Residue, then its C-alpha position, 0 to 999 in steps of 0.5 A: m495292083k496299086t499304081p504308084e500315083s494312087k498311093v497316098d503320099t504322106r504329104a497328101d491332103i486327107r480330109i474327112e467330111a460329111l457327105d450328101p448322098a445326092a451328090v454324083e461323086v457319092q453315088a459313084l462311091i456307093a455304086a463301087s461299094d455295092a459292086f465290091y460287096d455284091g462280088l463277095y456275098p449273095e444278096e441275102s447276106n448283103h446288109l448294105e444301107a440303101l443310098d436313100d437311108l444315108d440321108k435320114s436324120n438318125v444317120l451320120f455319113f462321112g467320106c474321106r478325100v485324098d487331095g480332093k478326091l472322094v476315096a472312102s466312106g463310113a456311116a453310123k446309124l443311131m438305133d434303139d431297136d435293141g437298146d441304144y447304140a450306133e451301128i457302123k455302116r458303109v465303111f468302104v475304101l476304093d481299091a487303089y487306096r486300100g491298105q493305107g489306113l483310111s478305114a481306120k481314119i474313118m472309124n476313128f472319126l466316127e467313134s469320136e463323133l459318136q462319143r461327142r454325141g453321147v453314144r456309148l455302144l457301137r455295133l457292126e455287121t461285117g462279112v467272113l470274107q473280109p479279113e482286113a476289115l475283121g482285123l481292123y475292127r479287132k484292133l480297134g477293140y470290137r469284140e464278136r457277139g451274136p446277131f443284134g437288132a433285126y439281124g438273124a444268124d448268117p454264116l457269112s456274117v460276123f457281128m461285133e460291138k464295142m463300148i466307148f467311154v463318154e465323158n460326163a459333161s457335168s463331172d464337176p461335183a459342185 
């Protein structure tokens, strides 16, 4: 049950910023994320990005702070193993802050950043036991597809993708 003090006030200072996986508060958030997903899925169906991998040059890793407290995260991994795309990873919100639009803020931020970098195709894997996540991804325009990259079929996984429009920087015909 959410406590009144954990609800995000409309006047709250909400910021999205790059995260350092080595930071203690980031490690605590990732540990909470791991515990959440470990409670839902068996090990073979948990496709979590390792903490060390979030610091690689092909990964964008961001967090959401509410009044200075780190409460959510999301990442995008630039891939070329099955065409060129970005895989959305590690979208997670602490329980006390769920249902308040923070995942959507993280997703919108990631999509804007990827669009700015010229990425056109976004993919993700999520689980069948996460109806809120599935609803959000569908609302954002993601459509179901089969496994991609190194994934195999998994009855507990849902694979999705979305094409995003990338403005041509040289759209001037002159």
